[in-house]
C-alpha positions, 0 to 999 in steps of 0.5 A: 401827907401825914408828917410826924414831929421829933424832939431833938436834945443836945448830945454829950458836951452839946448846947441848947435845945431841946427843940421840936421839929414840926413839918407840914405841907409847906415846910417839909424839907430837912436840909443838911449843910455839911459839905460832904457825906450825908450825916446819919442825924439828917437821915434819921430826922427825915426817916422819922418825920417823913420829910424830904432830905436835901443837900443844901450845898447842891440844891437851893431850898427856899427858907419857907420850905425848910423844916430844919437844917443840920450843920457841922459848924465849929463857930462861924456863920452857919451856927447863926444864919438859920437861927436868925431866920427862926429855922430850927438848927441842929449842929452835929458838932458841940458848938455853943453860942459863938461866931458873928451871929451868936446873939441869934443862937437861942436854946429854943431854936438851936441844939448841938452835939446831936447824935442819933440817940438824941432824936426821938419821935413825939 
């Protein structure tokens, strides 16, 4: 498949980034872990990249298949779990480096406060 890449920048009041999300035949899942409705940010990333959108709370996905993860975490574990695994992490909340895994939250792998207008095709 011919996947496309996106650049994701921090939103107003957000932290980190910008990050680039690249997909390939192995890493092609856009996983959202937002415990509820599918976020428009996740839908937009999947639409632009051609990736498969997956609700990570309902369906398990191997880390090796995840191109990026979209979370809505205010500062606990999810903010740091995926950056620790070097998986690009997009937080729709404005959370910066916080929580028990804060040392893994780096600007090149994590971005927060993301809205639709912070996503661009590259």
